[in-house]
C-alpha positions as CSV (number, residue, x, y, z in Angstrom):
1,M,0.0,0.0,0.1
2,A,1.2,3.6,-0.9
3,P,2.3,5.4,2.2
4,T,-0.3,7.6,3.9
5,D,0.2,11.4,4.6
6,G,1.1,10.7,8.2
7,D,3.5,7.9,7.2
8,R,5.5,10.2,4.9
9,S,5.8,13.1,7.3
10,R,9.4,12.2,7.8
11,A,10.0,12.5,4.0
12,V,8.2,15.8,3.9
13,D,10.2,17.3,6.6
14,R,13.4,16.1,4.9
15,R,12.2,17.7,1.7
16,R,11.5,21.2,3.6
17,F,15.0,20.9,5.0
18,V,16.6,20.2,1.4
19,R,14.6,22.9,0.0
20,A,16.0,25.4,2.5
21,L,19.4,24.3,1.4
22,G,18.7,24.8,-2.3
23,A,17.7,28.3,-1.4
24,T,21.7,28.8,-0.4
25,G,22.8,27.1,-3.7
26,L,23.9,23.6,-1.9
27,A,21.2,21.4,-3.4
28,A,20.5,22.5,-6.9
29,S,18.3,19.9,-8.6
30,G,20.0,18.2,-11.6
31,G,23.6,19.2,-10.8
32,L,24.6,16.7,-8.0
33,A,27.7,15.5,-9.6
34,G,29.4,19.0,-9.7
35,C,29.7,18.6,-5.8
36,L,29.8,14.9,-5.1
37,S,30.6,13.9,-1.6
38,R,34.2,13.0,-1.4
39,G,35.4,10.2,0.9
40,S,38.7,8.8,2.0
41,A,41.9,9.9,-0.2
42,G,43.5,7.4,-2.5
43,P,42.2,5.3,-5.5
44,Q,39.5,2.8,-4.8
45,T,37.8,0.1,-6.8
46,I,34.1,0.1,-6.5
47,E,32.5,-3.4,-7.7
48,I,28.8,-3.4,-9.0
49,A,26.7,-6.6,-9.5
50,A,24.9,-5.9,-12.7
51,N,23.4,-7.2,-16.0
52,T,25.6,-8.8,-18.7
53,D,25.4,-5.7,-20.8
54,V,26.7,-3.5,-18.0
55,K,29.9,-5.8,-17.9
56,E,30.3,-5.9,-21.5
57,N,30.1,-1.9,-21.7
58,I,31.7,-1.1,-18.3
59,G,34.7,0.9,-19.9
60,Q,32.2,3.3,-21.5
61,I,29.8,3.4,-18.6
62,A,32.6,4.3,-16.3
63,G,34.2,6.7,-18.7
64,K,30.8,8.7,-18.9
65,L,30.4,8.6,-15.1
66,H,34.0,10.4,-14.8
67,E,32.8,13.0,-17.5
68,V,29.8,14.0,-15.3
69,G,31.7,14.5,-12.0
70,L,32.9,10.9,-10.7
71,S,36.3,11.2,-9.1
72,D,39.0,10.0,-11.2
73,E,40.4,8.1,-8.3
74,I,37.3,5.5,-8.4
75,E,37.6,2.7,-10.8
76,L,34.3,1.0,-11.4
77,T,34.1,-2.8,-12.3
78,A,31.2,-5.0,-12.9
79,I,30.3,-8.6,-11.8
80,A,27.8,-10.1,-14.1
81,G,25.1,-11.8,-12.5
82,V,23.3,-14.8,-13.5
83,S,20.6,-14.4,-16.2
84,S,17.8,-15.3,-14.2
85,S,16.2,-12.5,-12.0
86,G,15.1,-14.9,-9.5
87,S,18.4,-16.7,-9.4
88,R,20.0,-13.2,-8.9
89,K,17.9,-12.2,-6.0
90,Q,18.9,-15.5,-4.3
91,Q,22.5,-14.7,-4.8
92,Y,22.2,-11.3,-3.6
93,N,20.4,-12.6,-0.5
94,R,23.2,-15.0,0.1
95,W,26.0,-12.3,-0.2
96,L,24.1,-9.8,2.1
97,S,23.2,-12.4,4.7
98,G,26.6,-13.4,4.9
99,N,27.6,-9.7,5.6
100,L,30.2,-9.9,2.6
101,E,31.8,-6.4,2.0
102,Q,31.8,-6.9,-1.9
103,P,30.3,-6.1,-4.2
104,A,29.6,-2.5,-2.9
105,L,26.7,-1.9,-5.3
106,F,23.9,-4.0,-6.4
107,M,21.8,-3.7,-9.7
108,M,18.3,-4.6,-8.4
109,D,15.1,-5.8,-10.1
110,S,12.5,-3.4,-9.0
111,G,10.3,-6.5,-8.7
112,W,12.2,-7.7,-5.6
113,S,13.8,-4.7,-4.0
114,I,11.3,-4.4,-1.4
115,P,12.1,-7.8,0.5
116,F,15.7,-6.6,0.9
117,I,14.3,-3.3,2.3
118,L,12.1,-5.3,4.9
119,R,15.1,-7.3,6.0
120,D,17.4,-4.3,6.6
121,Q,19.8,-5.4,3.9
122,L,20.0,-2.0,2.2
123,V,21.0,1.6,3.3
124,D,18.6,4.4,3.5
125,I,20.3,6.9,1.2
126,S,17.7,9.5,2.4
127,E,19.1,9.6,5.7
128,I,22.7,10.2,4.6
129,R,22.2,12.1,1.3
130,P,18.9,14.0,1.8
131,A,19.8,16.1,-1.4
132,L,20.1,13.1,-3.5
133,A,16.9,11.6,-2.2
134,D,14.9,14.8,-2.7
135,T,16.0,15.1,-6.5
136,I,14.9,11.7,-7.2
137,Q,11.6,11.8,-5.3
138,Q,10.6,15.1,-6.8
139,E,11.9,14.6,-10.5
140,Y,11.7,10.8,-11.2
141,F,8.5,8.9,-12.3
142,E,6.6,8.7,-8.9
143,T,5.5,5.0,-9.4
144,F,9.0,3.7,-10.2
145,V,10.5,5.5,-7.2
146,R,8.0,3.8,-4.9
147,S,9.4,0.5,-5.9
148,I,12.7,1.3,-3.8
149,E,11.0,3.2,-1.0
150,D,9.8,2.1,2.4
151,R,6.3,3.1,3.8
152,T,7.7,6.2,5.3
153,G,9.2,7.7,2.3
154,G,12.8,6.4,3.0
155,L,14.9,5.9,-0.3
156,Y,17.0,2.6,-0.5
157,G,18.7,3.1,-3.8
158,V,19.0,5.2,-7.0
159,P,16.4,4.3,-9.8
160,L,18.3,3.3,-12.8
161,F,15.7,2.8,-15.5
162,P,12.2,1.6,-15.9
163,T,10.5,-0.8,-18.3
164,T,7.2,-1.5,-19.4
165,G,4.9,-3.6,-21.4
166,T,4.3,-2.3,-25.0
167,M,2.6,-3.5,-28.2
168,L,4.8,-3.8,-31.1
169,Y,3.3,-4.4,-34.7
170,R,3.9,-4.7,-38.3
171,K,3.3,-1.2,-39.6
172,D,3.7,-2.4,-43.3
173,L,1.1,-5.3,-42.9
174,V,-1.5,-3.1,-41.3
175,K,-1.0,-0.5,-44.0
176,E,-1.2,-3.0,-46.7
177,A,-4.4,-4.2,-45.0
178,G,-5.7,-0.6,-45.4
179,F,-5.2,0.9,-41.9
180,S,-3.6,4.3,-41.2
181,P,-1.6,4.1,-37.9
182,E,-0.3,7.5,-38.3
183,R,-3.4,9.3,-39.2
184,N,-5.1,7.8,-36.2
185,N,-2.3,8.3,-33.9
186,W,-2.0,4.8,-32.6
187,A,1.3,5.8,-30.9
188,T,-0.4,7.7,-28.3
189,E,-4.2,7.1,-28.6
190,P,-4.6,3.6,-27.3
191,L,-6.9,1.1,-29.2
192,S,-9.8,-0.6,-27.5
193,W,-9.4,-4.5,-27.4
194,Q,-12.3,-4.7,-29.8
195,R,-10.7,-2.5,-32.5
196,F,-7.2,-4.3,-31.8
197,S,-8.6,-7.8,-32.5
198,E,-10.5,-6.4,-35.5
199,V,-7.3,-4.8,-37.0
200,T,-5.3,-7.9,-36.2
201,K,-7.7,-10.3,-37.7
202,E,-8.3,-8.4,-40.8
203,T,-4.4,-7.9,-41.2
204,M,-3.8,-11.7,-40.9
205,D,-6.4,-12.5,-43.4
206,A,-5.3,-9.7,-46.1
207,T,-1.5,-10.4,-45.7
208,D,-1.6,-14.1,-45.2
209,T,0.2,-13.8,-42.1
210,R,0.3,-16.9,-40.0
211,W,-0.6,-15.6,-36.6
212,G,-2.1,-12.3,-35.3
213,F,-0.9,-11.8,-31.7
214,S,1.8,-13.3,-29.5
215,F,2.5,-12.8,-26.0
216,Q,3.7,-14.6,-22.8
217,A,1.1,-17.1,-21.4
218,N,3.4,-19.6,-20.0
219,S,2.7,-20.5,-16.4
220,Y,5.5,-18.5,-15.1
221,E,6.2,-15.4,-12.7
222,G,5.8,-13.3,-16.0
223,L,2.2,-14.1,-16.6
224,A,0.9,-13.3,-12.9
225,C,3.1,-10.1,-12.7
226,C,2.9,-8.6,-16.2
227,D,0.9,-10.1,-19.2
228,F,-2.3,-11.1,-16.9
229,K,-2.3,-8.1,-14.9
230,E,-2.1,-5.9,-18.0
231,F,-5.2,-7.8,-19.4
232,T,-7.1,-7.7,-16.1
233,G,-6.2,-3.9,-15.5
234,S,-7.2,-2.8,-18.9
235,W,-10.6,-4.3,-18.2
236,G,-10.9,-2.2,-14.8
237,G,-10.1,-5.4,-12.7
238,S,-7.3,-6.5,-10.3
239,Y,-6.3,-9.1,-7.8
240,F,-7.0,-7.0,-4.8
241,G,-9.9,-4.5,-5.5
242,E,-8.6,-0.9,-5.7
243,K,-5.1,-0.1,-6.5
244,Q,-4.6,1.3,-3.0
245,N,-5.2,-2.3,-1.8
246,L,-2.5,-3.9,-4.0
247,F,0.1,-3.8,-1.6
248,G,-1.5,-4.8,1.5
249,P,-2.2,-5.1,4.4
250,V,-2.2,-8.8,3.5
251,G,-5.0,-10.6,4.9
252,E,-7.2,-7.5,5.0
253,R,-7.6,-6.7,1.5
254,P,-10.2,-8.0,-0.6
255,V,-9.4,-10.8,-3.2
256,T,-11.3,-9.8,-6.3
257,V,-10.2,-12.3,-9.1
258,D,-13.5,-13.8,-9.5
259,S,-15.0,-10.3,-10.5
260,D,-16.6,-9.7,-13.8
261,P,-13.8,-7.6,-15.2
262,V,-11.1,-10.1,-14.3
263,V,-13.4,-12.9,-15.8
264,N,-14.0,-11.0,-19.0
265,A,-10.0,-10.4,-19.4
266,T,-9.8,-14.1,-19.0
267,R,-12.5,-14.9,-21.7
268,M,-11.0,-12.4,-23.7
269,V,-7.6,-14.1,-23.9
270,R,-9.3,-17.5,-24.2
271,T,-11.0,-16.1,-27.2
272,F,-8.2,-14.7,-28.8
273,I,-6.4,-18.1,-28.7
274,E,-9.1,-20.5,-30.1
275,G,-12.3,-18.6,-30.3
276,D,-13.7,-20.3,-27.3
277,T,-16.9,-21.2,-29.0
278,R,-18.4,-22.4,-25.6
279,N,-17.9,-19.1,-23.9
280,P,-16.5,-16.2,-25.9
281,L,-16.3,-12.8,-25.2
282,A,-18.7,-11.5,-27.9
283,S,-16.9,-7.9,-27.9
284,V,-13.7,-9.1,-29.4
285,T,-12.6,-11.1,-32.5
286,G,-11.3,-14.6,-31.8
287,D,-8.6,-16.8,-33.3
288,I,-5.8,-14.3,-33.5
289,A,-3.2,-16.0,-31.2
290,P,-1.7,-19.3,-31.6
291,R,-2.2,-22.0,-28.8
292,A,1.6,-22.0,-28.5
293,V,1.4,-18.9,-26.4
294,L,0.6,-21.1,-23.4
295,Q,4.1,-22.2,-23.6
296,W,5.8,-18.9,-24.5
297,Q,7.8,-16.5,-22.3
298,E,9.5,-13.4,-23.5
299,E,12.0,-14.8,-26.1
300,T,10.0,-17.6,-27.3
301,S,7.1,-15.3,-28.2
302,R,9.4,-12.7,-29.8
303,R,11.1,-15.0,-32.2
304,P,7.8,-15.6,-34.3
305,F,7.4,-11.9,-34.6
306,S,10.9,-11.2,-35.6
307,N,10.6,-14.1,-38.1
308,G,7.7,-12.5,-39.9
309,N,4.9,-14.7,-38.6
310,V,3.0,-12.4,-36.4
311,V,1.2,-9.1,-36.7
312,M,1.0,-7.9,-33.2
313,H,3.4,-8.6,-30.2
314,R,3.4,-7.6,-26.6
315,N,6.9,-7.4,-25.1
316,W,9.3,-5.0,-23.4
317,P,11.2,-2.2,-24.9
318,Y,14.2,-4.5,-25.5
319,A,12.2,-6.1,-28.3
320,I,11.9,-2.6,-30.0
321,A,15.6,-2.1,-30.1
322,I,15.7,-5.6,-31.9
323,G,12.9,-5.1,-34.1
324,G,13.3,-1.6,-35.2
325,A,17.0,-2.2,-36.1
326,E,17.7,-1.4,-39.8
327,D,18.6,-5.0,-40.5
328,A,15.2,-6.1,-39.0
329,Y,11.9,-4.0,-39.8
330,G,13.3,-0.6,-39.3
331,R,10.6,1.9,-39.6
332,D,8.0,-0.8,-40.4
333,L,8.1,-1.5,-36.8
334,G,5.1,0.2,-35.0
335,V,4.9,0.7,-31.4
336,M,1.7,1.6,-29.4
337,P,0.3,1.6,-25.8
338,M,-1.4,-1.7,-24.6
339,P,-5.1,-1.6,-25.7
340,Y,-7.8,-1.1,-23.2
341,G,-11.4,-2.9,-22.4
342,V,-13.0,-0.1,-20.5
343,T,-12.0,3.6,-19.9
344,E,-10.8,4.6,-16.3
345,E,-14.3,6.0,-15.7
346,Q,-15.9,2.9,-16.4
347,A,-13.5,0.7,-14.4
348,K,-15.2,-1.3,-11.4
349,Y,-11.9,-0.6,-9.3
350,D,-10.2,2.7,-8.8
351,G,-7.1,3.0,-10.3
352,Y,-7.5,0.7,-13.1
353,G,-9.1,0.8,-16.8
354,G,-7.5,2.4,-19.7
355,T,-4.3,1.5,-21.2
356,T,-2.3,-0.6,-18.6
357,S,1.4,-1.5,-18.8
358,S,3.2,-3.7,-16.2
359,L,6.0,-1.7,-14.7
360,G,9.5,-3.3,-14.5
361,G,13.1,-2.1,-14.3
362,W,16.2,-1.9,-12.1
363,H,17.8,0.4,-9.3
364,V,21.1,0.6,-8.0
365,A,21.3,-0.1,-4.1
366,L,24.2,0.4,-1.6
367,N,25.7,-2.7,0.4
368,P,25.4,-1.8,4.1
369,N,28.7,-3.9,4.6
370,T,31.0,-2.1,2.3
371,P,33.9,-0.2,3.9
372,K,34.0,1.8,0.5
373,R,30.5,3.7,1.4
374,E,31.6,7.1,0.5
375,R,33.1,6.1,-2.8
376,A,30.1,4.0,-3.8
377,L,27.7,6.8,-2.7
378,E,29.7,8.9,-5.4
379,V,28.9,6.3,-8.2
380,M,25.5,6.5,-7.2
381,E,25.3,10.4,-7.2
382,A,26.8,10.4,-10.7
383,M,24.2,8.1,-11.9
384,T,21.6,10.7,-11.2
385,E,23.0,13.1,-13.6
386,P,20.7,13.7,-16.7
387,E,23.8,13.4,-19.1
388,M,24.4,10.1,-17.7
389,Q,20.9,8.9,-18.2
390,L,20.8,10.1,-21.7
391,F,23.9,8.5,-22.3
392,L,22.5,4.9,-21.2
393,F,19.5,5.4,-23.3
394,E,21.8,5.9,-26.3
395,L,24.3,3.1,-25.4
396,L,21.9,0.4,-24.1
397,G,18.2,1.6,-24.7
398,W,17.4,2.1,-21.0
399,L,14.7,4.4,-20.5
400,P,15.6,7.5,-18.4
401,P,13.8,7.6,-15.0
402,R,13.0,11.2,-15.4
403,P,9.9,12.2,-17.3
404,A,11.5,15.6,-18.4
405,L,14.0,14.0,-20.4
406,F,11.7,12.1,-22.7
407,E,10.8,15.7,-24.0
408,T,14.3,16.5,-25.0
409,E,15.4,16.5,-28.7
410,R,18.3,14.3,-28.0
411,M,16.1,11.4,-26.7
412,R,14.2,11.7,-30.1
413,Q,17.4,11.6,-32.3
414,V,18.6,8.4,-30.7
415,P,18.5,5.7,-33.5
416,V,15.5,3.2,-33.4
417,M,14.4,3.8,-29.9
418,G,14.1,7.7,-30.3
419,R,11.3,7.0,-32.8
420,Y,9.1,5.6,-30.0
421,V,9.7,8.0,-27.2
422,E,6.3,9.6,-27.0
423,T,4.6,5.9,-26.8
424,L,7.3,4.8,-24.1
425,K,6.9,7.7,-22.0
426,L,3.0,7.1,-22.0
427,T,3.3,3.6,-21.2
428,V,5.6,4.6,-18.0
429,E,3.1,7.1,-17.0
430,N,0.2,4.3,-17.2
431,S,2.1,1.5,-15.7
432,T,1.2,-0.7,-12.6
433,P,3.8,-2.3,-10.5
434,R,4.3,-5.8,-9.4
435,P,2.2,-6.4,-6.0
436,V,5.4,-7.6,-3.9
437,T,4.4,-8.6,-0.5
438,V,5.3,-11.4,1.9
439,A,2.5,-13.5,0.2
440,W,3.5,-12.5,-3.4
441,P,5.8,-15.5,-4.0
442,Q,3.0,-18.1,-3.3
443,E,0.3,-15.9,-4.9
444,S,2.1,-15.3,-8.2
445,T,2.7,-19.3,-8.7
446,K,-1.2,-19.7,-8.2
447,I,-2.3,-16.6,-10.5
448,A,-0.1,-18.0,-13.3
449,Q,-1.2,-21.7,-12.9
450,Q,-5.0,-20.7,-13.0
451,A,-4.5,-18.1,-15.8
452,N,-2.6,-20.5,-17.9
453,A,-5.3,-23.2,-17.3
454,A,-8.3,-20.9,-18.2
455,F,-6.6,-19.7,-21.3
456,S,-6.0,-23.4,-22.3
457,G,-9.6,-24.4,-22.0
458,D,-9.2,-26.4,-18.9
459,G,-12.3,-25.3,-17.2
460,T,-14.0,-22.2,-17.8
461,P,-12.7,-18.6,-17.0
462,S,-15.3,-18.4,-14.1
463,Q,-14.4,-21.7,-12.6
464,R,-10.8,-21.0,-12.7
465,M,-10.9,-17.6,-11.1
466,Q,-13.2,-18.9,-8.6
467,T,-10.6,-21.5,-7.6
468,L,-7.9,-18.9,-7.9
469,K,-9.9,-16.7,-5.4
470,D,-9.9,-19.5,-2.9
471,Q,-6.4,-20.3,-3.3
472,L,-5.5,-16.4,-2.7
473,Q,-7.7,-16.1,0.1
474,A,-6.1,-19.2,2.0
475,I,-2.6,-17.7,1.5
476,E,-3.6,-14.2,2.6
477,E,-5.1,-15.8,5.8
478,A,-2.0,-18.0,6.4
479,S,0.4,-15.1,5.7
480,E,-1.6,-12.9,8.2
481,R,-1.4,-15.6,10.9
482,K,2.2,-16.1,10.2
483,D,2.9,-12.3,10.6
484,A,0.9,-12.1,13.8
485,A,2.9,-14.9,15.4
486,G,6.1,-13.1,14.5
487,G,7.0,-15.4,11.7
488,G,7.4,-12.9,8.9
489,P,8.4,-9.2,8.2
490,G,4.8,-8.3,8.0
491,S,2.7,-6.9,5.3
492,Q,2.8,-3.2,6.7
493,G,6.1,-2.9,5.4
494,T,5.3,-3.5,2.0
495,A,5.4,-1.0,-0.9
496,T,5.0,-0.9,-4.6
497,S,7.2,-2.6,-6.8
498,G,7.7,-3.4,-10.5
499,G,8.6,-6.4,-12.6
500,G,9.5,-7.4,-16.0
């Protein structure tokens, strides 16, 4: 649950203090690197546990950090984490639980940062760098910042880059079928699922394309945290009622997966896959997705699209960089926001309806055991420089965490990704984070299993969602009892988080 006004009083007081400093020129926003904190004298190496692409480009990244103000005495090196985000989380937990001093910095998935905060395994930088925290909390995408905060507004890392679900499509094929995406501004005016399915089916038939729509429907974390959450949210539904309930309190929030919006979203996907002659959703056109989506994750769903066999494809921004390259589809790749089932005004639950994207991304957090805290903080501060964030977008396609940067001409000039800046900004602004609580690991498994079964036709959507409701309620009650008995960190410590 998002912090209340009372919960965030400490953060408000801190911001007032920082603004007072700003009046004297000591806390100027956007220029932190010019007055980075200086630690002990002498050269030091700071290790960061990060993605493989960071390790492969560490020379350029370190060079740019030095350009924006990082001390030349600091050498940045990278340890490439395992490719699986879940396995990396376990590896980080082992390192931090063992009080290891290295690595000094951790690149953390926004979908599982909160448990580390709950276990007191990260440093609250708002206590030791209030100016840095204030800049982030005032200038970054609010939803993304919440995924590295505690309930009182304490900030436990530097948001690095958000990522969101988007809809990629073959612009050349839809034009061949007689549609005009530019004239109708598909880039920033979301289609309804009804219109989306009509366009997809007509384009399939007119261009003799094998499939219409590919996405991720395997029974795995990505279905629960992302695709299914997008489908249900776009119909005005959710797992736990209004958005303010999404993050707790566990055991006290309603479980609403059996509600009409969630069932309708499930029926829609079932209709997309096989038409579902027994229980179709009449408002959409069916038979546009292959049954193979039931086994597909990100890459297995992307490859058929990249190979020319699919019209529409749901994925993350990395797929845009691949598909929009000149040796791929180039300017024939279109990108639009996720379609919607009902408008926000029509939504059953507050905070849902309209285009809905799942929020993912990564942060950089500080190891509390490192003896190189001051130097590591310098690296974190340099990462907040707008120049650094624009550079990372140019180099790796990482979306900046600052909305203002999306308005710059420099972002629009970046090859491939620059063509889609307006759409990407809209998806981040309309994103929904993963509901990470003490109960989520168990709940996400059940959600993925039941959604996948419903999509496959094993039981009706209503039956599967009723079963899921019973399972989630049992997990909620068990988690609440465990918390009351002192067996867990408690739902009151939860906050928003992102996945993907």
